[in-house]
C-alpha positions in Angstrom: -12.9 2.3 35.2 -9.8 4.9 35.1 -9.3 7.2 32.0 -6.7 5.1 30.0 -5.0 8.5 29.8 -4.1 8.3 33.7 -2.9 4.7 33.8 0.9 3.6 32.9 1.4 1.9 29.4 1.7 -1.3 31.0 -1.8 -1.1 33.3 -4.3 -1.2 29.8 -6.8 -4.1 29.9 -8.5 -5.6 27.4 -11.6 -4.9 29.7 -11.5 -1.0 29.0 -14.3 1.1 28.2 -14.6 2.4 24.9 -15.5 6.0 26.2 -12.2 5.9 28.3 -10.3 8.8 27.3 -6.6 8.1 25.7 -5.1 11.0 25.2 -6.4 14.9 25.8 -8.5 14.7 23.3 -9.5 11.1 22.0 -11.3 8.1 23.2 -10.6 4.5 22.9 -14.0 4.3 20.5 -12.2 6.3 18.3 -9.6 4.2 17.1 -12.0 1.5 16.9 -14.3 3.1 14.6 -15.6 1.9 10.9 -19.0 2.1 9.5 -18.1 -0.9 7.8 -18.0 -3.0 10.7 -21.1 -1.1 12.2 -23.0 -2.1 8.5 -21.5 -5.6 9.0 -21.9 -5.9 12.9 -18.7 -6.9 12.9 -16.7 -6.6 16.4 -13.8 -4.1 15.9 -12.6 -4.2 19.2 -9.4 -5.0 20.1 -8.4 -8.8 20.0 -5.1 -8.4 22.0 -3.4 -6.5 24.6 -0.4 -5.5 22.2 -2.9 -4.1 19.7 -4.6 -2.1 22.6 -1.4 -0.8 23.3 0.0 0.1 19.5 -3.2 2.2 19.1 -2.6 4.3 22.1 0.7 4.7 21.7 0.0 5.7 17.9 -2.9 7.8 19.5 -0.6 10.0 21.6 2.7 10.2 19.2 0.4 10.7 16.2 -3.4 11.4 16.4 -2.8 13.5 19.5 0.0 15.8 18.1 -2.0 16.3 14.9 -4.8 17.8 16.6 -2.7 19.9 19.3 -1.9 21.5 15.4 -4.7 21.6 13.1 -7.6 21.1 15.6 -10.6 18.6 16.1 -10.9 15.9 13.6 -12.0 12.4 13.4 -9.7 9.5 12.0 -11.0 7.9 9.2 -9.4 4.4 10.1 -7.2 3.4 12.6 -7.8 -0.5 14.3 -9.0 -2.9 12.2 -9.8 -6.6 12.9 -9.1 -9.4 10.8 -12.1 -9.9 9.7 -13.0 -6.2 9.1 -9.8 -6.1 6.7 -11.5 -9.0 4.5 -15.0 -7.4 4.5 -13.0 -4.0 3.4 -10.9 -5.7 0.8 -13.7 -8.4 -0.5 -11.3 -11.0 0.6 -11.8 -15.0 1.6 -12.1 -16.2 5.6 -9.1 -17.8 5.0 -6.9 -14.4 3.9 -5.0 -12.7 6.5 -4.0 -8.7 6.4 -0.8 -7.9 6.9 -1.9 -4.5 7.3 -0.2 -2.4 10.3 -3.8 -1.4 10.9 -4.4 -4.7 11.9 -1.9 -4.3 14.5 -3.0 -1.2 15.7 -0.1 0.7 14.6 -1.5 2.7 11.3 -4.6 5.1 11.0 -5.7 6.8 7.9 -5.8 11.0 8.1 -7.8 13.5 6.9 -8.0 17.3 8.3 -10.7 19.6 6.3 -9.0 22.9 6.6 -5.6 21.4 5.2 -4.6 19.9 2.1 -3.6 16.3 2.2 -0.2 16.8 0.7 0.0 19.4 3.3 -0.7 17.7 6.1 1.9 14.7 4.8 4.6 16.9 5.0 3.8 18.3 8.4 3.7 14.9 9.5 7.2 14.0 8.0 8.9 17.2 9.2 7.4 16.9 13.0 6.9 13.5 14.5 8.2 10.1 14.3 6.8 7.3 12.5 7.3 4.0 10.4 5.4 4.6 7.5 4.0 7.8 6.1 1.8 7.6 2.9 0.1 10.1 1.0 -2.6 8.4 -0.5 -4.8 9.1 -4.0 -4.1 12.7 -3.4 -4.8 14.4 -6.6 -5.4 18.1 -6.8 -7.2 18.6 -9.6 -10.1 16.4 -7.4 -9.9 19.1 -4.4 -7.3 19.7 -1.8 -8.5 17.1 0.6 -8.7 14.5 -1.8 -7.0 11.4 -0.6 -5.6 10.7 3.0 -2.2 10.5 4.8 -1.6 6.7 6.5 0.9 7.3 9.2 1.8 4.2 11.3 4.4 4.2 13.7 5.5 1.0 16.0 5.9 1.4 19.7 9.0 1.4 22.2 9.9 -2.3 22.6 7.9 -3.7 19.6 10.8 -3.5 16.7 12.2 0.0 14.9 10.4 2.6 13.0 12.2 2.8 9.4 10.8 6.6 8.4 9.0 5.7 5.5 7.9 7.8 3.0 5.7 7.1 0.1 2.7 7.8 -2.0 0.1 5.8 -3.6 -0.5 7.5 -6.8 -2.2 6.4 -10.1 -0.1 5.1 -12.8 -1.3 5.5 -16.2 1.2 3.1 -18.4 -0.4 0.6 -15.3 -3.8 1.8 -15.4 -3.8 1.5 -11.5 -2.7 2.5 -8.2 0.6 2.0 -7.2 3.2 2.9 -4.2 6.1 5.3 -5.0 9.2 6.5 -2.9 8.6 10.0 -1.7 6.0 12.3 -1.5 4.1 12.9 -4.8 0.7 14.2 -6.2 -1.6 11.5 -8.3 -2.6 12.7 -11.5 -5.2 10.3 -13.3 -5.6 11.1 -17.3 
């Protein structure tokens, strides 16, 4: 089978091999990898062509530029099937996630030698995106606490909002909440 990186965007197939190269440094399996899926024998391969194309688009426009800038890393999470989302969030079989992860349009990233906030700021300043969320970053817990969630909508599938948020601890509510802008979380 031809490497996906060699194919025009409209030539992807659902029969693509997980070992196929989809960008200079990434292979398809890196977009579906999940320890939870492995532990629970959940098939986390793409369910439709739009999910596959979206994940490849995300890889080429978010993951590969981050790797080009900061070096090797493994994304924490990219595509998540509905079954995997339910397992991760302990939801019943009837629940359907609206997460962009289930569309192949979102990834969670950590870079070992870079603070989570610096990564979020670099993405904000250098890449196109739909949503950028600095999640659970608390420098008191270490420079790599939390992760950066980035989503992007492929051309022809909608528009990118450029929404910037943080998921931080709210002491008054006793839980994590989404707020606008990039901000550190402090939990007292």
